[in-house]
N, C-alpha and C positions, 0 to 999 in steps of 0.2 A: 935555563930553558923552560923548565916547568913553571917557573914563576911568571914568565912572560905569557905563556899560554893561559894561565889562570886569570891573569888580568884582562886579557881580551874577552874571555867568556863572561866575566862579571860585567864588563861594559855593555855587552849585547843584552844581558838580562835586564839591566836598569833602563835601557832605552825602550823596552816593551811595556813598562809599568803605566805610562800615561794612557796608552790605548786600552789596557785592561780596565782602568778606572772609568774611562769614558763609557766603555761597553756596559759596566755594572750600573752606572748612573742611568744609562739609557733604559736598561731593563727595569730599574726601579721606577723611573718616570712613567714608563708604559704601564706598569702595574697600577700606579696611582691613578692614571687616567682611566683605566678600565674599571677600577673600583668606584671612582667618582661618577662615571657614566651609569654604572649599575645602580648607584644610590639615587641619582637624579631620575632615572627611568622607573623606579619602583613606585607603585600606586600608593597614594597617601592613605593613612588610616582613617576610617570613618570618624566623623565628629564625635559621635556618641562614645566610641572606644577611646578616642584621644582624651576625652574629659576624665576618663578613669585612669589614664596613664600619666597625667600631669596635674599639678595643683596650680590654680591661678589665684595667687594671693591678692586681696584687695579688689577683686572683681566679683560683683554680684550678678549671678545668672538667674533670671526669673524662672521659676519652675512652671511647667505647663499646667494649666488648671485641669483638675480631675473632674470630669463631668459624670455624675452618677445618674443613670437613667432608671427611675423607679417606675415599675409597672403599676398603672392605676388599677385599684381594686374596686370592684362593684360594691356599693353599700350592701351590707347584709340585712336581711329581714330580721326584725326583732324576734327573739326566741319564742315569745308567747304567741306569735301570730303565724309562725311557719307552718304548723299543722293545718290551720284553717286555709292558708293560701294554697297549700298543696291540694286541698280538696276543691277549691274554686279560685281560679286566678283572676276572677272579676272583683275580688275583695281588694279594697284600696286602703282600708284603715279600720279604726275602732272608735266608737262613740260611747262615752260614759258620763252620766250625771250622778255624782255621789249622793247616796241617800234616796235614790229613786229606782224605778224599774228599768230605766234606760241604761242598757249595758249590752250593746250589739255591734256586730261587724257592719261595716259600711260597704255597700256594693256600688259598682259603677260600670256602665256600658261604654266602651271606648268607640272611637271612630269619628268624633266630631272634628271638622276641618274649619278652623277659625278664619281661613283665607277665603272661604266661600260665604255667600249670603246665608243668613240663618233661616232655616226652614222650621217654623214653630211647630208644625204638624209632626215633623220628624223628631224634634226635641221631646214633644209630649209622648210619642210612642216609645222612644228609648227610655224615658223616665219611668213609664208605666211597666216596663219589663220586670223590674225587680219589685215594683209596688204590687204586682199581682203574682209573684213567685217567691218561694222561700230560698234559703241559702243553696239548696240542692237543685234549684231550677224547676221544682215541682209547683204546680198551680197552688196558690194560697191566697186567702182573703186578706190576711194580715200583711203579707208581703215581707219586705226587708226595709231597713233604713237605706235610702238611695241618694247618692250624690248626683247632682244635676249633670246631664249628658254633656253639657258644654264645659264642665270643669276638666282640668287636666292634672294628672298625677304622674310624676316621674321620681326616680330615686333621689334626685337632688333639687326638685322644685315641685310646686303645686300652685293652683290658682290662688290669687289674693282675695277672691270673693267667691265663696263656695256655698251653694244652697243645698241643704240636706232635707229630704222629705221622709215622712213616716206617718203611718195611719194612726188616728186617734181611736184605739180599740176599746170597746166597752168593758172588756175583761182586764183592763189595766196594762196591757202590753204595748210595746213599741212607743208611740209618741203620746200616749194618754197622759203620762205625767208631765210632758212638755206643756200641754194645754193648762195644767194646774199651776203654772208659773204666772198666770194671768192675775196680777195683784188686785185689779179692780173687781174681780169676780170671786176669786178664792182667797184673797188676802196674801200676806207676805211669807207664809210658812215655807213654801218650796224655794222661793228665791233666797230667803235668809239662810237656809241650810245648804244651799248649793249655788253660790254666785259665780262659781268658776266651772266651766265645762272642760272635760278632757276629750280631745279629739286627736288621736294618734294616726299617723300614716303607718305604712308597713315598716318604715325605716327609722322613725323618730317619734318621740312623745311630744304632744303639744297641749298647752293649757290656754284657755280663752276666758276673758272676763266679760260677763254679761253687762251690756251697756244700754240696751233698749229692748222693748217688747211692744208689739202692736197687734191690734185686731183690725182686719180689713175685709171689705166685701169683694166678691169676685164678679158678681153680675152688675151690669150698668143700671139695671132697673132699681137697684138699691142705692144708687148715687155714683158719683165719680169714682172710678177705679184707680187705685194706685198699683200699677203693674210692676210690682217689685221683682217678679220672676223674669222680667224681660232683660234685666241688667245682670250680666255675669262677669263683665270686665270693664275697666275704665281706660279710655284713650288718653286722658290727661287729668290733671289735678282738679280742674273745674267740674268735670263730670262727677268725680268722686264727691266733691263738696255738695253739688246740687242734689245728688241721690241721697246722701246721708242727712242732709238738711230736712228732706221729706220724711225720712225715717224718724228723726228726732221730733218732728212735728207730731207724729203719731205715737211716740213712745209714752208708756205709762210710768216710766221711771227715769231718773237722772242720777248719776253719781259724779260729783266734781273731780274725783280722782281718776276717772276713766274717760279720757279724751280720745279724739280720733285725729289722725293725720294721714295725708296721702302716702301710700306705701304700706299702711297697716294691713295685716292679714285678718280677714273677717269671715266668720261662718254664720249662717242663718238657718235655724231649725224651723221648718214649716209644717203645720198640720191643720186638719179641719177643726173648726170651732162650732160648738152647738149651743151657744148662748141663747139663741132664739129657736132652738130645736132644729130639726132637719129640714125645715121649710126654707131656711135661708142658708145660702152657700157662703160661709165665712172662713177666714183663715186666721190662725194665731201664729205669730212669728217671733222667735226669740233670737236676738242678735248678740254676738260676742266677739270681742277683739282679742287676738293672740297676745299673750304676755310678751312684751318687748325684751330684748336682751338687757340684762342688768336690772330689770324692773321687779319690784316686789310682787310675787305671784299671788298674794292674798288680796282680799277685798274687805274693806271696812264697811260692812253693810249698814252701820249706824249712820253713815253719811249719805246713804241712798235716799233720795226724795221721791215720794209718790206724786206723780204729776196729776193735779186735779182736773186738768183740762186738755187731754190729748185730742188730736184731730181724729174724728170718727167719720162716718158716712151718713148719708141722708136718712136712710131707714132708721138707724138708731136714734137720730135726733128727732125723728117723727114720733118715735115711741116714748122717748124720755122728755120731749118738749124743751130740749136745750139746744145750744148752738156753740160753735167754736169761738173762743175769744181771741184767737190769733197766736202768732209765734211769740213765745216768751222765754224759750230756753236760753241759757247762758252761751253767747257766741264762743266763749273759751273752750267749749266742749268740742268744737270742730275747727281745727287749725286752718287758717286761711279764709274762713268764712267772713264775709263783710255784710253786716246787717243792712237790710233795705230800710228806706225811710218809714215804711209802714210798721216795721218791727220796733222802731224807736218810740212810737206813740203810745 
């Protein structure tokens, strides 16, 4: 009897096993679904983080270019001129002719507007400011070396054609020694020992080779006037050529190694000339071209030729009994110049 009862119980237990398996499977399947949904719903990792978590073999990812923004610095004033500039902000540079008394700061009155018509009366008054005052703005007969009012000076640029004025003082100061460069009156001594002029701005040094010098009249009563002070800038290459062709006509010297081309930076030192005493209003002007990049900064003065026939003015010819023989300088001295028919004769 006991055996029969045991068999019946075993049969009941075995009949329940499929239901238990199915229930377990259902629970497992539900768990898998829940985990899968959780994974799919999870926010993806940022790209930048993902790049650190996996390696992509064989894939080149271009790096973002790194842009370094450098703050532009204002050019610094040369140490030797800082103290002077702090005393007077109208100082724009320094002029020095080695072996002479010319060794002075250059002053300049600002305010010229190149977009407006030029008022020559205003230009004269502005130029006279420092020609009648010293460095400290006190009244002075000798004044200062003065850059033309129409010139401009900035930390990174300056005019390409700058007139510098100074008085020819009888005590030997300021531009007295400039006048002594007149080779037809004083000989070659001053030119031969100083064929290069130093003209520094506040921010950089500059050296200029003397290529011409002339004596001109100011008053029409003494002949046709070459108004060299009227030109302070050039609109184009032809204006440059026309102007410096007239300068070379009047020049007392030539040097085949010092040519001119449009774009050159040029300074002109202008002062009174007393060849005929104070009864005549004359000017002596010294022209120099800035040394070009890569150019030899020295001048072989042995190659400099004294011009025996520069163009002068009527009064001088009336005194000397001579006349001008015409344009004869080498056209190679002025790049782009085309000789006229009268020049070839």
